[in-house]
Every structure is written in structure tokens, then in C-alpha cells.
N, C-alpha and C positions, 0 to 999 in steps of 0.2 A: 443471254450470251452477248458478250460485247464484241464490237467490231473493231479491228485494229485501226489506229489513226493512219490517213494516208501519209506515204513516205515523202519527206520533203525532197523537193527537186534537186538534183546534184548541180553544183556550179559548174558553168560552162568554162572549160579550161582556156578557150579562146577569147572569153570576154576579159575587158582590162579591168584590173583590180582597182577598187575604189579607194582613193587616197584620202586621209582626213583632211579637213578643210583647214587651209592654211590661215593663219592669223592675219587679220587685216592690218596693213602697215599704218603706223601712227601718221595722222594728218600733220602734226607739228615738225617743222624743220628743225635740225639740230641748232643748239643754242649758239649765238654769237656772243663772245666773251670779250668786255671791255675792262681793262685794267691799266693802272698809271706805271708805266716803267721806272719813272724818277721816283715814284713813291716806294716801289719794290726795292730799288737800289738803295735808298735812304734806309728803309727798314733793315735790310741785311747789314748795312754799315752800323746802324745804331745798336743792333742786336750783338754783334760781334764785339763793339765797343763796351756795352754793358756787361757781356759775359766775362770779358778780360779784366775790367776794373772789379767786378763783383768777385771773381775767382782769386784776384790778387788780395782783395780785402779779407776773404774767407780763410784764405790759406795763412797770410802773414798777419793779420790783424790780431790784436790783444784786446782782452776784456769782453765788452759787449759789441765790439767791431765787428765780429763775424756774424752776430745775430742781426744786427742793423743791416749789414750787406744783404742778408738772406731776405729780410723783410722787403729792402728796397728792390730787389730783383723780383720778387713775387708780385709787387705792385707795378714795377716799370715795364717788364717783358710783355705781359698781356697787353698793356696799353700801346706799346710800340706795334706789336703784331695788329692790333685793332685798327690803329690808325694808318697803317703802311701797307701792311701785306693782305689784310683781310678785305678791303673795299674792293667790289667788283660789281659788275652790272652784265646780267645774263638776259638775252633777249632772244626770242623765237616769234613765229607767226601767231601764237596764241597768248602769251603773256610776256611780262617784264618783271625780272626778279632784281632787286637792287640789295645788295649786301654791303651795309654801313657798318662804320665801327662798332655800334652796339645793337643794332637791330637788323633783320632781314625783311624786306618788304616784297610782297607778291602783289603784283596788280594786272589781271587781265586786260588786254587792250581796249575792251569795251568800257573798262572803268577808268580809263585814262582821259583826262579832260584835255591837258595839254602838257607840252614839253617845252620849258622856256629857259632861257639863258641871259643871266645878267652878270652879277659879280660871283655867281655859283651856277652850277647846271642844276635844275629842278624838275621834278615831275608832280604835277597836280591832278589828283583823283577826281571824280565826279562829285564828291562830297566837299570839295574845296580844300582838303588836306594836301599839304606841301611836304614834300621829301627829297632832301638834297642827295643828288649824285656823286658821292665821295670819290668814285673811281674816275670821274671825268672832270679834271681840273680845268680851271678858266685861266687863259693867259691873256692878259690885257695887253702886254706887249705884244704878244703875236697876233692879236687882233690888229692892232695899229700898224704893225708892219705889213700885214695882209692888205688892210686898206690902202696903205701907201703904194704897195706893188700895184694893185688893181688901179689906181688913179693914174700911175705911170703908165700902165699899159693901155688905158683908155686914151691918154694923151698922145701916146706915140701911134696909136692905131687910128687916129681921126682920119675919116674918109675911106677906111679899109675895114669894112665891116666884119668879113671873115677873119682877118688878121686879129682884129680886136677881141673877137669872141674867142678865139684859140688861146690869146695872151691871158685873158682874164681868167679862163678855165685853168690855165697852168699855174695860177697863183697858189702858193702852198699856205692853207689856213692851218690854225692849230688844232692839234690832235683832239682835243675835248669838243671843239665845234664840228669837226668831220664826224666824230661819233654821235652827237647829238643830232645832226642832220640824217645819218642813217637810221637812228631809232625813229625819227619822224616820219620816214618813209615806211618803216616796218608798220608804224601806228596808222598810216593812212591806207597801206595796201592790204591790212588784214582783213580776212573774210571769215574768221572765227566765230562760229555761234555762241561761244562760251560766254554766259552772263554771270560774271562772279562779283564779288566783293574783294576790297582790298584786305590783304593779311598782313599784319605787322607782328613780328615776333622778337623778343629780346633774347640776345645771346649771352645767356648765363655763365658760358664757359669762358667768356671774357670778363663779365662784371664781377662774379664771385671771386676768382683769385685775385684780382686787382684790389677788390674792396677789402679782402682779407689781409692782403699785404700792406696796405694803407694802414688799416686799423693796428696791426702787429707793429707797424713803423712808429705810429704816433705813441703807441703804448711804451715802447722802448726808449723813445726821446723824453718822455714826461717822467717816466720812473727813475 
């Protein structure tokens, strides 16, 4: 004869219900996004101009002109987008993501050797590979203007240390230099344990249509 299993204890209605474990919040801070306002404005203007001229040639053109206009638009529009609207830099406490015209580069901060600025702003990884930051333009004129302003502030504030420090701090530096300084601070303050390698991916959504348009344009012009 089998004995019945002991009955399971009834839950205590006064006991608090167990809630599912909440997901751990991500340790990475939201991305800081850096883009060039002048580049975006120029890109929008060039796209409008190209669309207007191309549409005029397609609608009113005769013979092969509409086909040449289509091929030219297929080649030019991706290139304008790539060099003006696409460039951006995304940075958080774990990694740096650089979106250049034809490539996207992802670098964990542990893989970044240095951020440098000369005639262009660049990031160098631990293997010595150099990647240009297209979204952070360099303004040599702005640098000279800031250097002159700092020199004037120093000369006016001689003997007044507090006033000099305030005046120098208020000097307006170029946007690209300010952004690069913030990226250096992020690189120095990161405590991410993530040890990754540099990843570089080609942007075929830009390269493929531009190459197809260029090839079609060459064929139409030669035939």
C-alpha cells in the first residue's frame, strides 16, 4: 500500500510576494554624440542643389541626358551623404565609435593609445593604426584666434592671478578642440574592464551605389 505524499504547505497570505529579479542596469553611460553643424548644413544644401539640377535634367533633358543625370545622381548623392551627413563620433565610458565616410570604427577605451590633433583630429589605437575623426573638424584660424585671446588675457591680467585665470578660462576655443578635450577626459576617466580590439567595418550602403553610379556614368559617357 502506498502512502500519500505529504501536502505542500499553503502559502502565507501575509508574506510578501517574491518579485522577479530586476535586470542589472548597464554600466555604460549614454553616448555623447559629436557632429559638425557646418558639415550637416553644407550637406543639406548640396543635396537640395543636386536634386534640383538632376530633376531638371531628367524631366527636360533629351536623348541620353536623363540617363546621364540618373547615373550622376546615383554616384553623387551617396558621396555627399557620406562626407557631410554621415560623419559622427559616439563616446561613452566604455568605448569610442567613429563613423567616417566609408567606415565605422569601434575602439574600446583600453585599445586607444592616444587622441591627437594637428591638421586633423585623429585617434591612434594600441597597434599604431591611425583613424581620422571626420566629425571633428580642425579650425587653424580658430586656434590662432584663441591663442591671441589668451595672450591678451594674460597681458591684461599681469599681477592679478585670479582675474587672469578667469579670463583665460573664458577664451572660446574651436569646437573640434573642445570635443577632443572631452574625449581625452573620457579616455582618462574610464574604469571599464572591457579589453577589446579595434573593429573597422566598411559601409557598403554608401560604397555600392556610388560605385554603381560611377560605372554607369562612365559607360554612358564613353558609348
